[in-house]
N, C-alpha and C positions, 0 to 999 in steps of 0.2 A: 286660271279659270277652272272651276270645278266641273267634272263631268256631270252629266245629267243625273241628278239624284233627287229624292224627295226631301221635304223639310224634316220628315221624321228621321230619315237616315242621317241628315246633317246634324240634327239635335243630339242623336245618339252617338255621333262620331263614327258612323259606318262609312268612312270615306276611303277609297282606294289610295289616297295620297298620304295617309298617315305614315310616319316614319318611326324609327326606333328610339329617337332621342326625346320623344314627347309621348306622354300617356294621354290618349284622348278620352273623352267621356265614355264610360262603360254603360252597358245596359242595366247594371245594378246601381247606377247613379240615381239616388233618390230625387235630386232636383230635376234631372232630365225626365224621369218617368212621370213625376207629378206634372211637369209642364206639358207633356204629351196629352195627359188626361184632360187638362184644362182647355187645351186648344181644340181637341176633338179630331176625329179621323178625317173629316172633310178638309180640315186645314192642314193637317200633317201629311196627308197622302198626296197633296199637290206638289208639283215640281218646284225644286229650289230655284227661285228666280227673283232675288231681291232687286228692287229698283235703285237707281242712283240716289233718290231721295231717302230710301231705307238706309243706304250705306252712309250718307252724310249724317243722318239722324243718329245712327248707331255710333259713328265716330264721336260725335259731340257728347252723347250720353256716356260713352266709355271714358272720355276724359273727365267727366263729372265723377264717375265712380272711383277711378283710380286716385283722385285727389282728395277723397273724403276718408274720414276715420272708419267708415263702414268696411273698407277693404284693407285697413291697416290695424295692427294690434293696438289696443288701448293699454299702455303700460300700467302695471299695478299701482305704482307709487307716483304716477304722473297722469296727466290728462284729467278732464273733467267730464263726469257722466252726463251732466245736462247739456254740455256743448256737443258731446257725441250724439245724444238723442236729436238735438236740433239739426245736426249734420245729416243724420239719416232721414229725418222728416223733410229736409230740403230737397230730397230726390223727387218728391211728388211735384213740386213747383217747377223743377228743371224739366221733367218729362212733359208737363203741360205746355211750357213755353216751346219746347222742341216740336211737339206735335202740332201746335198752332202755326208755327213757322213753316214746317215742311208740308203740311196739308195732307190730303187723301193719298198723294203719291207714296207716302211712307206708311201705308196701312199695315204692312207686315211688321215693321218696327213697332208701331203702336200696339198691335196685338201682343207682341212679345213683352214690351216694357210694362204694359198694364197688367198682364198676367203675372209678371214678376212682382210688381209693386203691390197689387191688391191682395195677392195670395201669400206672399212671403214677407213683405216688409210691413204692410198695414197692421197685421196682428201684433207685431212687436211695438210699433209706435202707439197703437191704441192702448195697449196694456200699461205702458210707462208714461203716457202723456199726463194723466191725472195726478199721480204722485209727484211728478216733477213740477207741474204747474202750481201745485199747492205749496211748494217749497220744502217738501220732506219726502222721504222714501216710505214705502209701505212696510209692513211687518217683515217681509222678506228684505234683507239688507241689500246694499248696493252691489255685493258680490253676485247676487242673482242677476242683476242687470248686466254686469260685465260678462257673466257666463253665457247669458242668452245672446248678448251682442257677439261673442266669439262664435257661437253656433250659427248665428245669422251670417257672419263673415264667411263661413264655409260655403253657404249657398251663394253669396254674392260673388265670390271668386269665380264660380262657374259662369254666372251671368256676365261678369266683367269680360271673361274670355269669349263668351258667346257674342257680345256686341262688338268686340274687337274682330272676331272672325267674320261677322256679318259685314263690317265696314271694309274688310280686306277681301271679302269673297273667298275665304279660306276655311279649311277644317277647324273645328274647335280644338284648341290645345290647352290642356290643364296640367300644370306640374303635378307630379306624383304626390308631393307632400301636401297638396291642397285639393286632392280629389274630394269634391264636396259631398257632404252627407248631413242632413238636418239633425241627425242624432249622434254626430261624431263627438265622442267624449274628449275632454281636455287631456292631452297625453301626459304620461308619466316620464319624467326625465331622469330615470335611474342610471346610476353608474356605480362603480365599485366605491365603497366607503374609503375615504382618505385615511392613510396610515397616521396614527397618532404618535405620541412620544410616551415613553414609560413614566410612570409615577414614581420618581426616584428621589424626591426631596420636597420639603416644605420651606418656603422662603422666610426663614427666621433670620433676624439680625445676629451679628457676632456676639451680642450680649447674652444670648441664650446658650447654655451649656451644650456643647456638641452631643454629649451622650444623651441628654434629655431630648434634644431635637430629633435624634435618631429613634429614640424610644417612642415619641409621639407619632412619627412617620410610620414606624413598623406596626404600631397598634392599629392605626387607621387602615393601613394597607392590608393587614390580615382581615379586618372586618369587611372591607370591600371585596376581597377575594372570596370570603365565605358567602357573602350575599350574592355575588355573581356565579357562585358554584364552581370556582376555579381551584386548581391544585395550589398547594402552598408555594411551589417554586415557579408558578406561571407569572409572567410579567403583566402588570396592569397598565393599560393605556387608555387614552380617550376618556378622561374623567369627565363626569357630568355633574352639574350642580344646579339646584333650585333654590332661589333666595326669595324670602317673603319679607317685605319691608315693614317698618313700623307705621303706626297710625291708629292705635287703640282699637276699639270695637269695630270701627269702620274698616280698617285694614284687615282685621281678623276675618270679618264676614266676606269681604271681597276676595281674600286669599282662599277662603273655604270654597267659594265658587270656582276659582281657578284650579284648585286641587281636583274638584269634581270634573271639570272639563278635561284635565289631563288624564284622569282615570278613565273617563268615557272614551278617550282616543287611544287607550291602551299604552300611554306613554309614562304614567306616573311611576310605574315599577322600574323604569330604566334609569332613574337618577341615583347616583352614588351618594351625593351629599344633599342634605336639607339644612340650609343656613337661615336662621330666623332672628329677628330683632323686634323687640317691643310687641306691638299688637300682632305682628305676623307670627310671633311665638305662641299665641293662643291657638291658632289653627295648626301650627306645626306640632305643638305638644299634644294636641288632640290626636293627631295621626300616630305619633310615636307611642303614646300611651295605649291607644285602642289596639294597635297591632301587638301589644304585649299581652293581650287577653289569652288566658290559659284555658282554651276549650279544646281539649285533646280527644275527647270521646264524642264522636258525632251522635251516638245513640242516645246520649243524655241531653242533647241540645237540639233545639229547633233551628239553630244556626251553627252547623258544624264548622270545625276549624278550617276546612277547605274553602269556606266562603269568606274568611277573614284575610284580606290582602289588599293589593293595590290595583288589581285588574278591574276591568269594566263590569264584571259580574261578581265582584267581591264586596263584602262589607268593609268599610262603612258607607260606601257611596252607591252601591247597587240600588236600583229602584224597581219595585215590582209593578204589576199592571195597575194597581189601585192607589198606592201611596209610596212616599219615600221611606227610606230605611229608618229603623228605630233610633240609631245614633243621631241621624240628621234631625229627626223630630225633637230629640232631647236638646240639641244645640239651638234649634229655633225657639223652643220654649224657654231657654235659659238666656236669651238675648238681653234680658233685663237683670241679669244675675247680681250685678254689683249694687243695685239700688232697690231690689224688691224683697218681699218677704212679709211676714206678719209684723205686728207693732214692735215686738221685741227685737226682731231682726233689723227693722229700720232704725231702731233706737241705738243699734250697735255703733254706728258711725259717730254720732255726737258723743256717746259715752267714751269711745276710744280717743276721740279728739280731745275731750276734756281731760282724760287721764294723761294724755301726752302733754297737754299744757301744764297740768299740775306737776308732772315729773320735770318738765323744763323749768318750772318755777323753782323747784327744790334744787335743781342743778345750778342755776344762776344765783340763787339767793346766798349760799355760803360765801363765795368770793366777793360779792357785792357788800355783804354785811361786814366781812373782814376788812375790806377796803374802807368802808365808812367808819368802823371802829378805830382803825389806826389814825385816820385823819382827825377824827374827833378828839382822840387822846392827845395828839401832838399839837393841836391848835384849839384847845378847848376854851381858852379865855376869849379869843377873838370871836369864836362861834357863839359863845354864851352872850357876849355883848350885842352881837348882831340880832340874836333872837329877841332881845329886849328892846331893840330899836336904837341902840347906841352905835357910836362909831366903832367899826370892827377892829381897826388897827391903831395903836398908839405910836408905834415906831414906823410910820408910813414910809419914810425916806429910805430906810435900809432894806425894807421889803421890796420896794420898787426897784432899788438898785440890784437886789439879788435876782429878781425876775429878768431885768434887762441884761445882766451879765449872762444868765442862763440862755436867754434867747440869742444873744450875740454868739456865744460859744456854739450853739446848735447851728446857726447860720454859717459860721466859719467852717464847721465840719462838713456841711452840705456842699459848700464851695470846694473844699478840698476833695471830697468824693467825686464831684463833677470833673474837676481837673484830672484826677487820677483816672477816671473812666475814659476821658478823651485821650489821655496819654496811652492807655492800654489799647484802645482801638487803633491808634496809629501804629502800634506794634503788632497788630493782628489779633489781639485778644479782645473778646466782646463782653465778657462778664467780669464783675468785680470780685475781689477776693472774699471768700466766705467770712473771714475774720472781720473785714471792714464792714460788711453788711450787718454782722452780729453786733458790732460795737455801735453802729448807728441806731440799731434797734433798741439797744440798752439805753442809749442816750435819749431816744424818743420817749421811752417809758419813764425815764427819770424826769424829763421835762413835763410829761403828762401828770406825774405825781406832784411835782411842784405847782403846776397849774391848779390841780385839784386842791392842794393845801391852801393856795392863795385864794381860789374862787369859792371855796365852800362857804366861808362867812357871807359872801354876796348872796348865796342861795338862802342863807338864814335871814338876811336882811330882807330879801324879796318875800319870804314867808311872813315876816312881821308886817310888811307893807300891805300884803293881800288881806291879812286878818284885820288890820286896822282900818282899811278903806272899804271893806265890803262885808257882806254877811255870808260870803261863800265858805269861809272857814268854819262856820257853825254847822253847815250841812255836809260839806265835802272839803277836805283839805285842798288848798290852792295848789300845792305841789303836785298832787295827783292829777288835777285838771290840766296843768301845764304838761306833765309827762304824757297824759293821754293825747293831748292835742299835738304834741311833737310826734308821737307814734302815728297818728292819723295823717299828719302832714307829709310823712316820708313817701308813701306811694303817690300822693298828689304831686309833690315836687319832682319825683322821679318821672312821672308821666309827662310833666311839662318839659323836663330835660330831654326826654325821648322825642318829643314833638318839635323841639327847637332845632333849627338847622345846624349842621356840623360846623359851619363857618361863623356862626353867631358867637359873639363874645359872652353871651349869657349862658351858653351851654356848660362850660366848665364851672361857672359860678353856681348854677342850679345843681349840678352834680356834686359839688363840694358841700352844699347845704344839705342835700339828701343823704350823703354818705358819711359825712364827718360831723357837721354841726348839730343836726337834729338828733342823731344817736347820743352825742355827748350831752345835749340838753336833757334827753330822756334819763340817762344814768344820773346826771346831776340832780334832777328833781326827785328821783326815787331815793337817792342817798339822803337828800335833805328831808324827805318825808320820814325816813327811818330815824334820823337824828331828832327831828322835831317832836315826834310822838312816842319815841322809845328811850331816848337818852337825855335830852335837855328838856326836862319837864318841871312843872311847878312854877311858882311865881318868880323865883330868881333865875330860872332857866340855866341852871348849872348842871354840869355833867354828873349824872347819878352813876357811880362806879358799880353799884350792885347790878344795875341794869346792864352796864357795860360787860361785866363778867358773865352775866346770864346770857346775853346775846352771843358772846364769844363761845361759851360752852355749847349753845344751841347750834351755832354755825358748824362747829367741829363735829358734833354728833350727826347732824344732817349730812355733812360731807362724808363721814365714815359710813353711814348707813347706805347712802346712795352709791358710794364707791363699791361696796361689797355686794349689794343686792340688786342694784338697778342695771338692767340691760336695755340699752337704748333701742335695740332692734325690736324688743317686745313692747316698747312704749310708743312706737310709731303706728301708722296705719298699714304697715307692711303685712302683719299677720292676717288682718282682715282681708286685704287685697289678695294675698296668696290663697287663703281658704276659699274665697269666692271664685277665683279663677279655677282652682282645682275642682270645685263642685260642678262648675259649668262645663269645663272642657276635658277634664281628665277622666275619661269613661272607659269601661271595659265590659265584656260580656261575662256573665257568671256561667256556671256549669249548665244552667237551664236555658241559656241563650238570652237572658234578660240584661238590658243595659243598666249598669250600676255605676255610681261614682267610685273611682278607684281609690283604694287605700294608698298611702304615700308611695309614690313610684320612685325608686332609687335611680339615679342617673347611671350608675354602674351596671344596672341590670336591664337596660333598655334592649329591646329585641334587635336582632340582626335583620329581621324581615323588613324593617323600615329603612329608608335612606339614613346614612350616618348623620345624626342631628348635631349641628353646631349652634349653640345658643349664645348670642352676642350681648355683652354688657359693656359699660364704660367704667374704667378705674379712674376715679378722680384724684388728682395729685397736684393741686394748684401751687403747693409749696415744695414740690418734688425737686430733686437734684439731678435726675436723669436728663441728659441733654435733649433727647427728642421731645420731652414733656414741656420744655420751656415755652414753646409757642402754643401747644394745644392744651396744656394743663390736664391732659387725660391720656389714657392708653386703652388699647383694645383688650378687653378681658373675655375669655372664652370658657364656656361650660360644655363638656361633651362626655361621652360614655367612658372614655379611658383617661383623659387628662383635662385638667382645668388650670387656668392661669393666664398670665400675660408675659410679655417680654420684660416688663418692669419687675415683676415678682418672681419670675420663673414659672415653669409648668410642673404641676404636681399630679400624682396619680389620684384619680377621682375617689378611689376608696379611702385614701388618706384624708382628703377634704371631708368626706362623709364621717370619718371617725373623729376628726378634729371638731367639726360642727355638725352634730347629728340632724339638725334641722334642714340641712342642705339636701334637697331632692329635686325632682323635675319641676314641681310647683314653685319651689323657692327660686330656682334658676330663672323660670319664666317671669315670675313676679319681679325679680331684680332687673331682668332685661326690659321690663315695661314700667320701671319706676320713674315715671316722667316728672313727678314732683319731688324736688330734692334741693337742699341748700346749695349744693354744687352740681352743675349740670354740664360737665365736660367742657367742650369748646364753647358752649353757649352759656356758661356761668354768668350770673349777674353779680352786681356788687352788693346785693342785699341778702347774702347768706346768713348774716347775723339774725335778721328778722325771720327768715324762713326757719332757722333752727330754733329760735326763741318760741315761735308760735307753732312748732311741731308740724310744719308743712313738709313732711318727710315720708317718702316711700322707699328711700335708699336703704342700703344694708351694709353693715360693717362685718366683713368676713375675716375670720382668723386664718392667717397664712401658716400652713404647716412648717415645722422645723425652725420657726423663729422663736428665739428666747423671749419670754415675757418679763418685763420689769415688774417691780413691786406695785406699780400702779396700773398694770395691764391685766388684772384678774378677769374682768369682763369688758366688753365695749360699753363702758359706763360713763360717768360724768366727765372724765378726762377727755374722752373722744367727743362728747357733746360740746365741751368748751373749745376743743380744737376746731369744731365746725363753726362756732361763734366767731373765732378770730381768724379763720382761714388757714390754720396750720394743719392741713391734710396732706399727707405724704404717702408715697408708695413703699417706704422703708419701715413703717410701723408694724407691730405684730398684727394689727387689724387694719385692713384697707377698705376704703369707702367705694362701694359699687352702686351704680345707678343705671338708668335707661341706656341701652346700647345706642339709641338714636341721639344721645348727647355727644357722640363722636362720629357715628356713621349709621344713618337710618335706612340704608338699603339692604344690608346684610350680605353684600358680595365681597367685602374686603377679605374675609377668610377663604372664600372660594378662589380669589385671585392669588392669595398666598399659596394655595395648593395647585395653582396653575391648571385649573379645570379647562378642558378643551371646549366644552359647550356649557353655557350658563343661561338659565332662564330667570329673569328678574321680574317679580310681580310687585309692582309699585302701587300701593294703595294709600299712601300718605296724603295728608291734607295739603293740597297745592292748588288753591283756587285760580292762581294766575297761570298754571301749567308752565312754571318756570323750570321745573326739573332741577331745582337748586341742590337738593341733597344728592341726586345722582351725579351732578357735575362736581360736587365736592369730593365724592369718592373717586371719581376719575382723577382728580388732582392728587389725592392720597396715593393712588396706585402709581402715578408717575414719580412722585417724590420718594416713596418708600421702597418700591420694587423696580422702578424703571420700566413699568408696564404702560404702554400707550393704548388707549381705547379710542377707536375712531368710529363715530356713529353720527348719523345725520338725524337731528331732532327737529328739522324744520317743519315736518308735518305734524309734530306733536306740540312743539313749544309755541306758546302765545306770547307775543312781545309785550302786551299791556299787562304787566304784573300788578296785582292789587292786594296781595296778602303775603303771609309768611308760611313756609312749610312747617311740618311737624318738628323737624330737626332745628328749627329756628333760623334757617337760612333767609336773610332779608331779601326782599324784592325791591323793585325800583320805586314803588310808591306805597304809602301806608294803606291799610284797609279803608274802604270807602263805604262801609255798610253792607247790608245784605244785598247781594246781586247774583244774577244767574252765572254759574260757572260757564266758561267759554266752551265752544265746540271745537273739535279738531278734525283734521282730515282722516287720520288713521289712529288706531289704538296702540300701535306698536312701532318699533324701529329695530332694525337688525344691524348690529355693529361688529367691528373686527377688533380682536384683542391681539396686540403685538407683544408677545412675551420676550422677544429677543432671540438670538441664535437661530433665526429662521422658523421659530415656532409661532403659529398663528391659531388663535382660538376665536370663538364666536359668541356673541352676547345677544340674546333676544330680550328686548326691553318692553314689557307689557305695562302700559300706563292706565290707571283708573281714569277714564275720560268718556266723553260723550261725542259721538260723531253723527248721530241721527239715524243709525241703522239698528238700534237696540230692540225695537219692538214696541208694541202698544202698551204693555204693562209698565215698562220702565219709563216710557214717554209720558204716560199718565201721571206717574209719581213725580217726575221732574217738573211737570207743569205746576204742581202744588208746592213742591220744594225746589225752587230754582237753584239752590246751592248744591244740590246733589250732582255729582258724587263726592263733593268736598265739604260736607257738613262738619261741624266742629268736632274735634277729638274729645272735647269735654262731654259730649253726649254719650252717656253710658247706659242708656235704656232704649233699646230699639223695639218698636212694635213689629207686628208680623209683616206688614207691607214694607217697612224700611229694611228689615232684615232680608226679605226676599229680593228687594231691588238691588242691594249690594251683592248678594250671592249670585243672582242671575246675571248681573253685569260682569262679574268675574268669570263665570262660565262662558258667557257670550264672547268675551274678548279672546279667551283661549281657543274656543271653537273657530273664531275668525281666522286664526293662523293655520287652521287645517282645511281651509276652503280649497276647492279643486283648482282655483287659480294659482295657489301657492304650492300645493303638494301633488297635484295630479289626481286622477280618478281613483288610483289605488292608494289607500292610506299608508303612510310610512310605518315600518315595523319597529324602528328604533330612533333614538335621538340624532345620531349622526346623519342618517338618511333624511330625517325631517329637516334638519338645518341645510343639508345639501340641496334638497328640492327648493327650499325658499331662496337660497343664494342664487341658484341657476335662473330662477324666474325674476329675481330682483336685480340681477347683475346689469350694470350699465344703465340703470334707471335713476 
């Protein structure tokens, strides 16, 4: 029983019975002081004399308080904001029921509880009721709700103890860690940064020359020391890496906003590595190139060199009071760079495409003409009779017997090969001898030649029938019509094959028709067209040898000219793509502080001011002999300041690459990294490389490998390499290797960061992933486990949506095919924090930032998404963004980064470096 005191003394904790093991409410307690003012002097000066009804009511309300979320933390990655609000709002109904039940005898309790609810709780529920009842948050995101809830909890803890003390007729006891204050900030949980491990190796396979591996490591280590301002003999630890994923212009714009967000938080300058792939390379190369601006004399420039950097007050991301920076305005105005310009600029694409088709025609024509000439010379009598409508063969029986024997021999060989393969697998060997495969290939070519020799007259007979039974031959040769129809049928049948169930018996049939039969029909009809209108002419339809020699000479001349002068890199859309990217993203400041398009920026001359830039591409080698390529048909190819290469080709000094191929620079590397259209596309290669090469659907690049001897046919990446693309003979051992989009093997850009064992990795994923399946991310997790033994543990349950409806940019299939235009799903959170187990007790951390919608992005983004429900996963084929679309993706990237610096995750004091940033997040997300 308390001694005789007033209510005021009791509320302020001025009790003689307080002890040392509890901290009572102090006079500077804001909650107690405000409560005294609300109750008034007449109330608080009265003697402390609660009735039994007051005590019973207080005990019942105390039990309601302590069982609700309002007095318990709402975990960041758990709990539901709407349920929390409903729990808080339910206190009013509880208070009403208790007051009605206890009646006037509990008037002291009633005064206290309604002073608490009306003045402390009601403003909170009134503010948040409307946005939650409408099903969406306000422009202030749900972090604001959680922050205000946490502040309310500080007040509620005092009242929880107040009602407990009232029920027990005891002093108010409040634990020191929860002394309430309406303005108590969220604490900062700082501790010493965890010790890292030294950067002492790069995880290359044994196939890489040890001396080269050491040279690559030492070059990057020196660059990182220089950038960190360290002495040459100081150990480097706690490597940090930033990865920007692929995804075309969408990913580039989203990544640009993320870079702005990191710069605004003062974190961008702390990254050691910047690893980019495909569209992420647009934004990454902009940063690398702009920081290379040579503005050394501030007196000559309105933007002195001190303002160029990665800090929050530096160009290119600093914003003044009236507008954004000039570089950002240039990027915004260039968001349609690939498809805009005057009439002549827009005409550039069809002109280049037509030139490529024409070059492709001259590449394919000589071997096809030579093939036709040989067949016509060897079988001229039968072909001549067929063109006149007569029976093609007189010795039908022996020809049939010859074809039957050839087919039987081929079948026997296949059976022998199958038996041999089974026998070798039982002995623990999985592949066939190279000689056996080569002989089977020669046999197949021989069979094909025999089939052509036998079937060619049938094409001539078909030509005669078409001309005799229709008027088509007068206007258009029937062979050309059949060839065109077969070419048109290929994508149709391919689509039918893709739509057919994997278990259907028709799927292999349709695939065979699309891949084998229709291409053969196309070649057959083109060859027949050449013979019909160039060789077997006149009434007698006999072979005209003068024409034969003339065509042979023409084929040889065309082959020689194209071999010596044609460069297939120049005949594709690569030069156009490269130049447009450079014009839009590769910017610098001139001496007057004006933003200009950079002259060619050499990779070897990139500045140390920017994070060490790793540009990822795919090396296509579907016919390669290297064991790791057998399953993937591709390898990871890297461009960087000091070294370029892959494990398949070896790594070479970047200056040697630039000397061997002077066109290789930053723009070329980024264009290769984003070469999405290619006959071969790494692990996602289709079976229609022949048609992609024929119709010049190519952004890929043939790169000369230094120190490899060129054969007599390797003067340029000319017709020979084009023909190799037609037939799929693309290898890593040739003097020229085929490179394409890095997303064709790994679309996240973190593989090289894992190879370098970065302690802290931030992944900005802006790829097209409408189903939020995170397929490309899961793929690189598998690569890391297979190649390096690295395990990445990350919970994607708050990101990943089970109902997948599309494919990612990297071609990772989802559970069901696209179902038309539909709104991209919403997620609970934009990010996930994962653990990287490098082995040997070494643990790293990965922050995965996903382009996604959670409902807290603000009115501008919400308005755009209402009109474009596919946002933020609109098609990668969209290469022209208007201002609103550009701003929506940029703002989303900045918003998601800013989200991870909320007070709930990092405390009231912003972290000064990346290790501290990660440590703050881990402590708050631990055990959730």
